[in-house]
C-alpha positions as CSV (number, residue, x, y, z in Angstrom):
1,X,-41.7,-1.0,19.3
2,X,-39.0,-0.8,16.5
3,X,-35.6,-1.9,17.7
4,X,-32.6,-0.2,15.7
5,X,-29.2,-1.5,15.2
6,X,-26.4,0.7,15.9
7,X,-23.9,1.6,13.3
8,X,-20.6,3.2,13.3
9,X,-21.2,6.0,11.3
10,X,-17.3,6.0,9.6
11,X,-18.4,3.4,8.1
12,X,-21.9,3.7,7.0
13,X,-21.3,3.4,3.4
14,X,-19.0,0.6,3.6
15,X,-20.5,-2.7,1.9
16,X,-22.0,-5.2,4.7
17,X,-20.1,-8.0,3.6
18,X,-16.9,-6.2,3.5
19,X,-14.1,-8.6,5.0
20,X,-12.0,-6.9,7.8
21,X,-8.5,-6.7,8.1
22,X,-8.9,-9.6,10.6
23,X,-10.6,-11.6,8.2
24,X,-7.4,-11.3,5.7
25,X,-5.1,-11.9,8.1
26,X,-6.5,-15.3,9.0
27,X,-6.9,-16.1,5.5
28,X,-3.2,-15.1,4.5
29,X,-2.3,-17.0,7.6
30,X,-4.2,-20.3,6.2
31,X,-2.8,-19.4,2.5
32,X,-0.7,-22.4,2.0
33,X,0.9,-21.1,-1.8
34,X,2.8,-18.3,0.4
35,X,6.1,-18.7,1.6
36,X,6.2,-18.0,5.2
37,X,8.4,-15.1,4.8
38,X,5.6,-13.6,2.3
39,X,3.1,-14.4,4.7
40,X,4.5,-13.1,7.7
41,X,5.2,-9.4,5.6
42,X,1.3,-9.6,4.4
43,X,0.1,-9.6,7.8
44,X,2.5,-7.4,9.2
45,X,1.5,-4.7,6.6
46,X,-2.2,-5.0,7.9
47,X,-1.2,-4.8,11.0
48,X,0.5,-1.7,11.0
49,X,-1.8,-0.2,8.7
50,X,-4.6,-1.1,11.1
51,X,-2.5,0.0,14.4
52,X,-1.6,3.5,12.3
53,X,-5.4,4.2,11.7
54,X,-5.8,3.7,14.9
55,X,-8.3,0.9,15.2
56,X,-8.0,-2.6,16.0
57,X,-7.8,-5.3,13.0
58,X,-11.6,-6.3,13.6
59,X,-12.6,-3.0,12.9
60,X,-10.6,-2.2,9.8
61,X,-12.7,-2.7,7.0
62,X,-10.9,-4.0,3.7
63,X,-12.4,-1.5,1.4
64,X,-10.3,0.6,-0.2
65,X,-12.9,4.3,-0.4
66,X,-12.7,3.6,3.1
67,X,-9.2,3.1,3.9
68,X,-7.6,6.0,1.5
69,X,-8.6,9.0,2.8
70,X,-7.6,7.6,6.1
71,X,-4.1,6.7,5.3
72,X,-3.4,10.0,3.2
73,X,-3.4,11.6,6.7
74,X,-0.9,9.5,8.4
75,X,2.4,11.5,8.5
76,X,4.7,8.1,9.0
77,X,7.1,10.5,11.3
78,X,4.5,10.5,13.8
79,X,4.4,7.1,14.2
80,X,8.2,6.6,14.7
81,X,8.7,5.0,10.9
82,X,10.7,6.1,8.2
83,X,8.4,6.8,4.6
84,X,10.2,4.1,3.5
85,X,8.7,1.7,6.1
86,X,5.3,3.2,5.6
87,X,5.4,2.5,1.8
88,X,5.8,-1.0,2.8
89,X,3.5,-1.5,5.1
90,X,1.6,-0.3,3.3
91,X,2.6,-2.3,0.0
92,X,2.2,-5.2,1.9
93,X,-1.5,-4.7,3.0
94,X,-2.6,-4.0,-0.6
95,X,-0.6,-7.3,-1.8
96,X,-3.2,-9.3,1.3
97,X,-6.2,-8.0,-0.4
98,X,-4.9,-7.9,-4.1
99,X,-4.3,-12.0,-3.0
100,X,-7.9,-12.6,-1.8
101,X,-9.2,-11.1,-4.4
102,X,-10.3,-7.8,-2.4
103,X,-8.7,-5.6,-5.3
104,X,-6.7,-6.2,-8.5
105,X,-3.0,-6.6,-9.2
106,X,-1.3,-4.1,-9.7
107,X,1.1,-4.4,-13.5
108,X,4.6,-4.2,-12.4
109,X,5.8,-1.3,-14.0
110,X,9.4,-2.0,-12.7
111,X,13.1,-0.5,-13.5
112,X,14.1,-2.3,-16.4
113,X,10.6,-1.6,-18.1
114,X,10.9,2.3,-17.2
115,X,14.3,2.4,-18.7
116,X,12.9,0.2,-21.2
117,X,10.9,3.2,-22.4
118,X,13.2,5.8,-22.7
119,X,16.3,3.8,-24.0
120,X,16.3,5.4,-26.8
121,X,16.1,8.8,-25.8
122,X,18.8,9.3,-23.0
123,X,21.6,9.9,-25.7
124,X,19.5,13.0,-27.6
125,X,18.4,13.9,-24.4
126,X,22.4,14.7,-23.2
127,X,23.1,15.8,-26.8
128,X,20.5,18.4,-25.8
129,X,21.5,19.8,-22.4
130,X,23.7,23.0,-23.2
131,X,25.9,22.3,-20.1
132,X,28.2,19.8,-20.3
133,X,28.0,16.9,-17.5
134,X,31.7,17.1,-16.3
135,X,31.4,20.8,-16.5
136,X,28.5,20.5,-14.0
137,X,30.6,18.1,-11.9
138,X,33.6,20.8,-11.6
139,X,31.3,23.2,-10.2
140,X,30.4,21.3,-7.2
């Protein structure tokens, strides 16, 4: 008689060796290289994302292709969260996966870098504007 193992169809295409959020929570919790507040934020992000998906952390794989479509369907307001709070939770969960080497670290493209790319153009942009800024402020 052949025995079959029941497979969660929702995770059929997730590699078997993929860690779950619970594994990552344990790993981050033991990481002495992180400040306690950063560790707390990453763990909180993982738990909040798992809760938003409607699963326990042990049932959420750390797999970007599995997570992405589920995260895209979440409406923060339906969970009682502001958009910024939700973005922070997802960012913290992603940072936890990056810390564990599961996903790549994103390069920082901060405001200073963005402004540096445009710094020489703002005067040209203002000069090209046909309506003076003071005229706009008088209208409103």
